[in-house]
Backbone bond lengths (Angstrom), bond angles and torsions (degrees), N, CA, C in turn:
res aa  C-N    CA-C-N  psi(-1)  N-CA   C-N-CA  omega(-1)  CA-C   N-CA-C  phi
1 X - - - 1.455 - - 1.527 110.39 -
2 X 1.310 115.20 142.63 1.453 121.30 170.41 1.531 107.41 -106.12
3 X 1.310 117.06 115.77 1.463 121.38 177.10 1.523 108.49 -76.71
4 X 1.325 115.77 122.21 1.455 119.80 -174.42 1.538 113.21 -121.82
5 X 1.319 116.82 -33.76 1.464 120.81 -171.33 1.523 111.10 -108.22
6 X 1.313 115.00 164.88 1.461 119.75 174.69 1.521 110.55 -59.45
7 X 1.342 116.42 -36.90 1.457 120.10 178.90 1.520 111.10 -63.92
8 X 1.334 116.90 -38.88 1.461 120.12 176.72 1.526 110.67 -59.59
9 X 1.312 116.22 -49.47 1.464 120.01 -177.90 1.531 110.62 -63.76
10 X 1.314 116.35 -40.73 1.464 120.56 -179.81 1.534 110.43 -64.68
11 X 1.326 116.89 -47.44 1.460 120.70 -178.47 1.512 112.65 -64.05
12 X 1.326 116.15 -40.87 1.469 120.03 179.34 1.527 111.30 -67.86
13 X 1.324 116.86 -40.97 1.469 119.56 178.77 1.522 111.10 -65.17
14 X 1.326 117.26 -37.07 1.459 120.16 -179.70 1.521 111.47 -65.20
15 X 1.329 117.83 -48.90 1.464 119.01 -178.62 1.528 110.56 -69.42
16 X 1.334 117.29 -34.29 1.465 119.79 177.33 1.518 112.13 -64.90
17 X 1.329 117.41 -39.29 1.461 120.34 -179.38 1.524 111.16 -68.55
18 X 1.337 117.04 -33.51 1.469 120.23 176.26 1.527 110.49 -62.33
19 X 1.309 115.98 -44.49 1.468 119.98 179.44 1.522 110.45 -62.75
20 X 1.313 117.08 -42.56 1.473 120.17 179.41 1.527 110.80 -62.20
21 X 1.316 117.49 -42.73 1.464 121.45 178.12 1.524 110.70 -60.23
22 X 1.327 116.44 -43.42 1.466 120.69 -178.65 1.523 110.61 -65.33
23 X 1.319 117.57 -44.99 1.468 119.68 -179.66 1.526 111.51 -65.89
24 X 1.312 117.36 -36.69 1.467 119.85 175.14 1.530 110.56 -60.77
25 X 1.330 116.29 -41.01 1.464 120.54 177.95 1.523 111.05 -66.00
26 X 1.323 117.29 -39.68 1.465 120.74 179.46 1.527 111.14 -61.57
27 X 1.324 116.74 -36.60 1.467 119.66 179.28 1.522 111.12 -60.78
28 X 1.321 117.41 -32.50 1.468 119.96 179.80 1.527 112.01 -77.76
29 X 1.328 117.32 -18.99 1.464 121.33 -175.71 1.525 113.81 -97.96
30 X 1.327 117.13 -19.71 1.467 120.32 179.67 1.521 109.57 -68.69
31 X 1.321 116.28 123.43 1.466 121.98 178.80 1.533 108.45 -163.76
32 X 1.318 117.80 161.44 1.467 119.64 175.55 1.524 110.63 -59.40
33 X 1.321 116.12 136.85 1.459 120.79 176.97 1.514 115.46 99.09
34 X 1.327 117.81 -13.41 1.464 120.16 178.60 1.528 108.43 -89.61
35 X 1.321 117.03 146.53 1.464 120.30 178.68 1.518 110.15 -91.98
36 X 1.327 115.10 155.47 1.460 118.99 177.56 1.534 110.78 -66.71
37 X 1.327 117.60 -27.73 1.456 120.63 177.34 1.531 111.10 -67.87
38 X 1.325 116.94 -39.40 1.466 120.37 176.34 1.530 110.82 -60.00
39 X 1.314 115.88 -43.63 1.463 119.83 179.10 1.527 110.63 -63.47
40 X 1.327 116.41 -42.06 1.455 120.18 -178.61 1.527 112.01 -65.89
41 X 1.327 116.60 -39.01 1.462 119.64 176.73 1.528 110.87 -59.43
42 X 1.330 116.11 -37.90 1.466 119.94 178.14 1.527 110.55 -66.87
43 X 1.337 116.82 -39.90 1.466 119.58 175.80 1.526 109.99 -57.50
44 X 1.341 116.09 -45.76 1.460 120.18 179.26 1.518 112.72 -60.24
45 X 1.332 116.52 -42.00 1.463 121.05 178.98 1.535 110.92 -62.06
46 X 1.328 115.62 -43.63 1.461 119.78 -177.36 1.524 111.61 -70.86
47 X 1.310 117.71 -37.05 1.464 120.23 175.24 1.523 110.19 -58.98
48 X 1.327 115.75 -47.73 1.466 120.41 -179.84 1.524 111.31 -62.54
49 X 1.332 116.21 -41.49 1.461 121.16 -179.63 1.521 111.59 -58.45
50 X 1.330 116.19 -35.79 1.464 121.13 -176.84 1.530 112.83 -96.32
51 X 1.308 117.64 8.44 1.460 120.43 177.09 1.505 114.47 71.75
52 X 1.340 116.11 28.26 1.466 121.12 179.96 1.523 110.06 -115.61
53 X 1.316 115.36 164.92 1.465 121.39 179.04 1.523 110.58 -122.82
54 X 1.322 115.49 150.13 1.459 121.56 177.97 1.518 110.30 -67.26
55 X 1.321 116.80 120.47 1.459 120.95 -179.63 1.526 113.15 -64.71
56 X 1.339 119.74 -44.94 1.470 117.87 -179.85 1.522 113.26 -64.79
57 X 1.323 117.31 -34.18 1.467 119.51 174.17 1.525 110.70 -65.85
58 X 1.324 115.47 -45.73 1.451 121.55 -175.10 1.529 111.73 -66.80
59 X 1.326 116.36 -43.84 1.469 120.28 -174.48 1.520 113.65 -86.45
60 X 1.348 116.98 -34.25 1.459 119.79 -170.75 1.526 114.42 -128.31
61 X 1.329 117.25 2.36 1.471 120.97 -174.26 1.529 110.94 55.46
62 X 1.318 115.79 41.51 1.463 121.90 179.11 1.533 109.54 -65.89
63 X 1.325 117.53 140.69 1.474 120.94 -177.17 1.530 113.81 -79.86
64 X 1.314 116.75 53.11 1.460 122.65 177.65 1.512 108.49 178.79
65 X 1.333 116.23 158.66 1.453 119.88 175.58 1.523 111.19 -76.00
66 X 1.324 115.75 -26.38 1.461 122.38 -178.57 1.520 108.80 -139.83
67 X 1.318 115.95 165.90 1.466 121.47 172.60 1.525 107.66 -97.12
68 X 1.332 115.97 123.49 1.462 120.71 -179.07 1.523 108.49 -124.95
69 X 1.315 115.80 113.57 1.463 122.49 -171.78 1.520 109.49 -119.78
70 X 1.328 116.40 133.80 1.461 121.88 -172.97 1.535 110.26 -121.02
71 X 1.334 115.47 137.29 1.468 122.98 172.24 1.530 110.89 59.87
72 X 1.352 117.57 -111.73 1.466 120.52 -176.65 1.524 112.87 -83.32
73 X 1.331 117.65 1.67 1.458 121.30 173.66 1.529 107.79 -80.18
74 X 1.326 115.59 112.02 1.462 118.98 -175.09 1.521 112.61 -80.40
75 X 1.333 116.47 -34.96 1.464 119.47 -174.69 1.519 110.84 -163.22
76 X 1.338 115.15 159.39 1.472 123.94 170.76 1.522 113.43 63.36
77 X 1.331 116.65 27.47 1.458 119.94 176.85 1.521 111.40 -66.11
78 X 1.329 116.33 138.34 1.461 121.97 -179.85 1.530 109.22 -86.30
79 X 1.326 118.66 125.67 1.474 120.24 175.95 1.529 110.65 -62.32
80 X 1.337 115.57 141.44 1.454 119.59 -177.54 1.512 111.59 -166.20
81 X 1.327 116.76 -153.99 1.466 120.22 -175.10 1.529 114.55 -77.65
82 X 1.330 117.70 -3.21 1.455 120.16 -177.83 1.527 110.75 -56.24
83 X 1.326 115.40 129.76 1.463 122.23 -179.90 1.527 109.29 -96.51
84 X 1.307 116.85 128.20 1.458 120.64 179.01 1.519 110.62 -69.68
85 X 1.335 114.61 139.89 1.463 122.02 -177.22 1.528 110.50 -113.41
86 X 1.312 115.57 148.45 1.461 121.93 176.04 1.524 109.95 -51.79
87 X 1.333 115.81 132.63 1.457 121.06 175.07 1.513 115.21 91.23
88 X 1.328 118.03 -3.35 1.460 120.77 178.88 1.528 110.82 -85.40
89 X 1.333 114.17 164.59 1.458 121.59 168.20 1.521 108.03 -109.00
90 X 1.325 116.61 133.87 1.461 120.94 174.63 1.520 108.01 -122.10
91 X 1.318 115.59 132.16 1.452 120.45 176.34 1.522 109.29 -104.05
92 X 1.320 116.22 126.85 1.467 121.91 177.40 1.519 107.72 -114.92
93 X 1.325 115.27 119.40 1.457 122.46 -178.50 1.525 108.00 -113.99
94 X 1.314 115.92 116.37 1.467 121.58 -177.87 1.522 108.39 -116.08
95 X 1.299 116.11 122.78 1.461 121.31 173.44 1.519 107.47 -128.44
96 X 1.321 116.02 144.04 1.461 119.28 -170.74 1.519 111.45 -146.45
97 X 1.337 113.82 158.53 1.461 122.46 174.02 1.524 109.13 -122.38
98 X 1.325 115.96 137.69 1.460 120.97 174.75 1.525 108.55 -148.58
99 X 1.324 114.87 122.62 1.471 122.09 178.29 1.521 112.23 53.20
100 X 1.339 115.88 38.05 1.455 120.69 175.18 1.510 115.29 87.05
101 X 1.339 117.87 0.65 1.461 121.93 179.18 1.531 109.49 -112.73
102 X 1.326 114.94 140.59 1.461 121.71 -174.52 1.529 110.03 -123.74
103 X 1.325 115.93 145.93 1.467 121.63 174.57 1.519 108.77 -149.18
104 X 1.325 115.77 167.84 1.463 120.99 -167.32 1.531 108.44 -152.32
105 X 1.325 116.05 133.69 1.464 119.84 177.57 1.522 109.44 -155.24
106 X 1.304 116.52 153.05 1.461 120.65 177.17 1.513 110.33 -152.50
107 X 1.309 114.75 159.64 1.464 119.38 175.41 1.526 110.36 -154.02
108 X 1.302 115.68 147.62 1.461 122.21 174.01 1.523 108.53 -88.59
109 X 1.333 114.95 134.99 1.465 121.19 -173.27 1.526 109.05 -127.05
110 X 1.312 116.52 134.04 1.459 121.35 178.38 1.526 110.37 -73.11
111 X 1.319 115.52 137.28 1.466 121.37 173.30 1.525 107.11 -95.90
112 X 1.313 116.13 102.37 1.461 119.69 -174.41 1.524 110.56 68.47
113 X 1.314 115.97 -139.58 1.457 121.18 -179.76 1.519 109.93 -94.83
114 X 1.330 116.82 130.17 1.457 120.85 -179.37 1.525 110.51 -110.01
115 X 1.329 115.90 159.54 1.458 121.71 178.22 1.529 110.83 -65.57
116 X 1.309 115.15 159.45 1.463 120.03 -177.52 1.528 111.91 -62.82
117 X 1.350 118.00 -33.24 1.465 119.17 -178.99 1.527 110.93 -68.98
118 X 1.334 117.32 -33.10 1.457 119.83 176.01 1.532 110.91 -73.06
119 X 1.320 116.62 -36.00 1.466 119.64 176.61 1.519 110.36 -64.12
120 X 1.336 116.60 -40.76 1.463 119.85 177.76 1.528 110.54 -64.19
121 X 1.334 117.08 -38.31 1.464 121.02 176.91 1.529 110.49 -59.75
122 X 1.322 116.35 -46.18 1.461 120.61 178.64 1.527 111.44 -63.41
123 X 1.319 116.22 -46.56 1.469 120.51 -177.86 1.529 110.90 -61.53
124 X 1.328 116.38 -42.36 1.462 120.12 -178.89 1.522 111.22 -68.56
125 X 1.329 117.22 -37.38 1.464 120.13 178.82 1.515 110.76 -65.92
126 X 1.332 117.19 -39.36 1.471 120.23 175.24 1.533 110.63 -62.75
127 X 1.325 116.41 -42.43 1.465 120.00 178.64 1.529 110.46 -62.53
128 X 1.325 116.49 -39.17 1.465 120.50 179.23 1.526 110.74 -64.16
129 X 1.328 116.77 -41.33 1.460 120.27 176.57 1.524 110.54 -61.33
130 X 1.313 116.67 -46.97 1.465 120.23 -179.13 1.532 111.52 -63.98
131 X 1.331 116.24 -35.51 1.469 119.74 176.99 1.521 110.41 -65.53
132 X 1.328 116.27 -41.98 1.454 119.84 177.95 1.519 112.03 -63.12
133 X 1.328 116.15 -41.77 1.462 120.65 178.22 1.533 110.20 -62.73
134 X 1.323 116.49 -39.34 1.460 120.52 179.73 1.520 113.31 -64.74
135 X 1.332 116.65 -23.61 1.467 121.01 -179.92 1.523 112.77 -92.15
136 X 1.322 117.20 -2.76 1.463 121.84 -172.86 1.528 110.67 -93.80
137 X 1.332 115.60 91.90 1.465 121.45 179.62 1.522 109.77 -135.85
138 X 1.314 116.09 146.00 1.458 120.78 179.06 1.525 110.29 -56.85
139 X 1.335 115.21 134.67 1.456 121.21 -179.92 1.509 114.19 93.00
140 X 1.332 116.74 -18.18 1.457 120.88 177.71 1.533 109.46 -82.88
141 X 1.337 117.34 150.74 1.464 119.00 176.77 1.518 110.85 -66.22
142 X 1.327 116.47 142.85 1.454 119.98 -179.02 1.524 111.13 -62.99
143 X 1.350 116.93 -27.58 1.466 118.74 -179.25 1.525 112.87 -72.83
144 X 1.341 117.35 -6.77 1.466 119.57 173.20 1.522 110.68 -66.27
145 X 1.332 116.36 -29.53 1.471 119.89 176.73 1.525 109.65 -65.11
146 X 1.336 115.91 -48.98 1.457 119.87 179.48 1.518 112.79 -61.72
147 X 1.335 116.24 -38.05 1.463 119.59 178.35 1.527 110.57 -61.36
148 X 1.336 116.80 -45.33 1.466 120.96 -178.16 1.524 111.38 -66.13
149 X 1.317 116.80 -42.31 1.473 120.79 178.61 1.522 110.28 -63.58
150 X 1.322 116.31 -48.12 1.472 120.84 -176.93 1.521 111.59 -62.98
151 X 1.304 117.13 -43.55 1.467 119.74 -179.82 1.519 111.19 -62.03
152 X 1.320 117.13 -39.43 1.464 120.84 179.51 1.519 111.13 -67.41
153 X 1.323 116.92 -41.23 1.462 120.83 178.91 1.526 111.13 -62.72
154 X 1.318 116.19 -46.59 1.467 120.86 -178.70 1.525 110.36 -62.99
155 X 1.315 116.12 -44.21 1.470 120.21 179.30 1.524 110.96 -60.11
156 X 1.325 117.27 -34.99 1.455 120.91 179.92 1.515 114.17 -82.09
157 X 1.333 117.56 -7.13 1.459 121.25 177.78 1.514 114.44 87.75
158 X 1.342 117.19 23.34 1.456 120.56 -177.82 1.522 111.46 -122.10
159 X 1.332 114.56 160.57 1.455 121.78 177.35 1.521 110.30 -101.13
160 X 1.317 116.06 147.82 1.461 122.43 170.63 1.526 108.24 -83.92
161 X 1.324 116.47 139.25 1.463 120.29 175.50 1.524 107.25 -82.09
162 X 1.313 116.15 106.56 1.455 121.33 -175.57 1.522 110.94 -66.50
163 X 1.328 115.64 142.16 1.453 121.42 177.18 1.512 114.23 96.27
164 X 1.329 117.47 -16.38 1.457 121.47 176.40 1.526 107.14 -100.50
165 X 1.329 116.75 115.56 1.459 120.58 -167.56 1.520 111.37 -135.26
166 X 1.329 115.35 163.53 1.444 121.18 169.55 1.515 110.26 -77.80
167 X 1.335 116.16 -179.08 1.464 118.57 -170.18 1.524 110.55 -165.35
168 X 1.314 114.39 164.96 1.450 119.40 169.73 1.517 110.29 -70.03
169 X 1.320 115.60 156.01 1.465 121.41 -177.38 1.526 106.83 -158.96
170 X 1.322 116.96 170.41 1.461 120.00 175.51 1.504 113.12 135.82
171 X 1.349 116.71 -51.19 1.458 121.80 176.09 1.519 111.97 -109.28
172 X 1.311 116.12 -7.06 1.459 123.71 172.02 1.513 106.71 -157.21
173 X 1.312 116.28 172.56 1.452 118.21 -175.05 1.529 112.40 -75.00
174 X 1.324 117.38 -35.42 1.463 120.38 178.58 1.525 109.22 -127.58
175 X 1.317 115.63 115.77 1.457 122.93 178.90 1.528 108.76 -131.19
176 X 1.335 118.11 163.22 1.464 119.73 170.09 1.525 108.82 -65.20
177 X 1.335 117.05 154.30 1.456 128.20 0.90 1.531 111.55 -94.38
178 X 1.323 117.47 165.32 1.463 120.30 167.49 1.529 108.77 -72.59
179 X 1.324 115.41 140.88 1.473 121.16 179.99 1.521 107.05 -116.62
180 X 1.317 115.45 95.75 1.467 120.84 -172.96 1.525 111.69 -75.99
181 X 1.321 114.21 155.06 1.464 121.71 179.45 1.521 112.30 -98.68
182 X 1.326 116.34 7.34 1.463 122.66 171.20 1.526 108.41 -125.28
183 X 1.308 115.27 159.46 1.456 120.66 176.42 1.526 109.40 -71.41
184 X 1.325 116.48 117.75 1.463 122.15 -179.86 1.532 108.69 -102.36
185 X 1.334 115.57 107.40 1.469 118.77 -176.69 1.521 111.98 -65.37
186 X 1.325 116.82 -25.90 1.465 120.14 -176.54 1.525 112.64 -81.44
187 X 1.330 117.57 -11.61 1.459 121.47 -176.67 1.524 109.90 -88.14
188 X 1.341 115.33 116.68 1.472 119.90 -178.86 1.528 112.02 -115.02
189 X 1.323 116.81 7.13 1.456 119.80 -178.97 1.529 110.29 -69.79
190 X 1.324 114.98 146.12 1.458 120.69 176.49 1.517 110.18 -105.22
191 X 1.309 116.38 152.22 1.454 122.07 177.60 1.523 109.90 -75.20
192 X 1.323 115.87 132.90 1.461 122.32 -177.11 1.524 110.06 -101.90
193 X 1.313 116.19 140.25 1.454 120.02 177.24 1.526 110.13 -58.98
194 X 1.325 116.43 131.40 1.457 122.09 -178.46 1.509 114.47 93.00
195 X 1.336 118.01 -10.25 1.462 120.84 178.90 1.524 110.21 -63.36
196 X 1.315 116.29 135.03 1.469 122.24 179.51 1.528 108.09 -106.04
197 X 1.322 116.37 121.48 1.464 121.30 -177.56 1.519 110.40 -139.23
198 X 1.325 114.64 165.24 1.457 120.68 165.29 1.524 108.78 -108.70
199 X 1.306 115.30 147.71 1.464 122.41 167.54 1.511 105.58 -119.14
200 X 1.347 117.03 127.02 1.462 119.51 -174.85 1.527 111.81 -149.78
201 X 1.339 117.07 85.87 1.459 119.94 175.78 1.536 111.76 -64.83
202 X 1.329 115.73 138.50 1.460 123.34 170.26 1.523 106.83 -116.97
203 X 1.325 117.21 113.63 1.461 121.53 -177.71 1.522 110.83 -117.18
204 X 1.334 115.20 153.69 1.460 121.90 -179.50 1.520 109.97 -151.65
205 X 1.329 117.98 151.77 1.462 120.15 171.54 1.522 112.12 -80.13
206 X 1.325 116.82 -4.87 1.461 122.42 -178.52 1.515 112.66 -86.73
207 X 1.341 115.37 -152.29 1.466 120.30 -172.31 1.531 112.89 -86.72
208 X 1.323 117.89 -10.86 1.451 120.00 173.76 1.518 115.12 85.72
209 X 1.329 116.86 30.36 1.463 121.08 176.18 1.525 108.75 -126.47
210 X 1.337 115.60 155.99 1.463 119.15 -178.90 1.523 110.95 -132.63
211 X 1.331 114.51 165.29 1.461 121.79 176.00 1.522 108.59 -134.90
212 X 1.317 115.82 159.59 1.459 120.55 177.30 1.520 109.88 -87.50
213 X 1.322 117.23 134.95 1.455 121.88 179.27 1.516 112.18 -74.77
214 X 1.325 115.24 170.77 1.455 120.87 -177.43 1.522 112.82 -66.30
215 X 1.321 117.62 -21.65 1.468 119.92 -179.74 1.529 113.04 -76.64
216 X 1.332 116.62 -6.52 1.451 120.58 178.38 1.519 115.08 82.12
217 X 1.311 117.10 0.09 1.459 122.20 -178.98 1.527 112.73 -121.90
218 X 1.341 115.21 -52.72 1.463 120.52 -170.89 1.520 111.16 -66.25
219 X 1.328 116.07 135.09 1.455 122.63 175.36 1.526 108.28 -108.96
220 X 1.349 115.84 122.45 1.460 121.64 -175.32 1.519 110.14 -117.04
221 X 1.333 116.51 148.98 1.457 119.25 173.75 1.521 108.57 -62.80
222 X 1.311 116.09 138.17 1.459 120.50 -172.25 1.527 112.27 -68.97
223 X 1.335 116.74 -23.24 1.463 120.90 -178.50 1.530 112.79 -105.19
224 X 1.322 117.48 7.26 1.456 120.66 178.95 1.514 114.86 77.46
225 X 1.328 117.20 8.92 1.467 120.67 179.83 1.530 110.06 -74.80
226 X 1.315 117.69 152.70 1.473 120.06 175.78 1.521 110.80 -69.41
227 X 1.309 116.04 164.18 1.459 120.53 176.29 1.523 109.03 -143.41
228 X 1.327 114.87 162.19 1.469 120.91 175.32 1.511 108.68 -136.69
229 X 1.324 115.23 149.95 1.466 121.85 178.01 1.511 108.80 -144.37
230 X 1.324 115.53 137.95 1.459 122.30 169.90 1.522 107.06 -133.26
231 X 1.330 116.26 140.68 1.459 120.48 -171.03 1.524 110.45 -144.58
232 X 1.328 114.59 140.33 1.452 121.58 170.31 1.528 109.85 -131.52
233 X 1.338 115.49 150.41 1.452 122.01 166.39 1.525 107.68 -96.92
234 X 1.321 116.40 137.27 1.458 119.91 -177.16 1.523 111.74 -145.92
235 X 1.315 114.96 160.02 1.458 122.69 176.23 1.526 108.19 -109.40
236 X 1.324 116.04 127.61 1.457 121.08 -179.85 1.530 110.35 -73.12
237 X 1.334 115.43 135.12 1.461 121.97 173.79 1.525 108.33 -131.04
238 X 1.332 116.43 -179.69 1.451 119.90 176.83 1.521 111.74 -72.60
239 X 1.327 115.78 -20.07 1.462 120.50 176.68 1.522 110.11 -112.31
240 X 1.328 116.01 -137.09 1.457 119.73 177.68 1.517 109.43 -67.17
241 X 1.334 118.18 138.69 1.463 120.00 179.79 1.529 111.38 -66.91
242 X 1.330 114.67 157.26 1.466 121.34 175.33 1.519 107.18 -86.88
243 X 1.333 117.60 113.68 1.453 121.80 179.91 1.531 107.96 -85.67
244 X 1.313 115.97 118.84 1.468 121.25 -173.85 1.527 113.36 -88.82
245 X 1.325 116.08 -23.30 1.470 119.57 -173.21 1.520 111.99 -115.47
């Protein structure tokens, strides 16, 4: 989507702020002993409270209000009876629609106290996201985002999970263009002012490959290594992008 009107900016900011509020609330609820289904039910309650709808349910009939992925589950984990354990990482990805506008955000959250290597994974993934955001300016090549993310990951000693990418958003949950987390030499497209995209690095200490789980939804690291993801929806401008989530 290209945001052009005041109504576009207003609608996108409203749905983005709802997602941010929900994720902030989830951070206070994540603890050892809570189930991923309990967390998802709360996401559903908060979406309804704010007049928004779950994007994965709406677009794909996903069996949850949010995607909740634990440990070696990199993305699209189905909420269920799984009980969170001390020292794990849980990723909560919330995407929503409100009044025809869509936005998407996720973050990895520590369950209790985590080991230093997992904390470094989280810190580096956040740095990679911020580096990608810093490279996202109108007129710049879209592959500048991937270059910035990849350089940050390598410097931190982690691998990018190939195939898991950011994307356009705004009028649906997944729109063109793909926003890769590696430098794509073949990509010559430039970022357009008003373009609405997500940037979402997926980093791991493992080999950086994933497989589809038996449930047909969950994506797991192929070597069982942990992963982290942080994601924002933003609007491209000539200067710093407008972060909606």
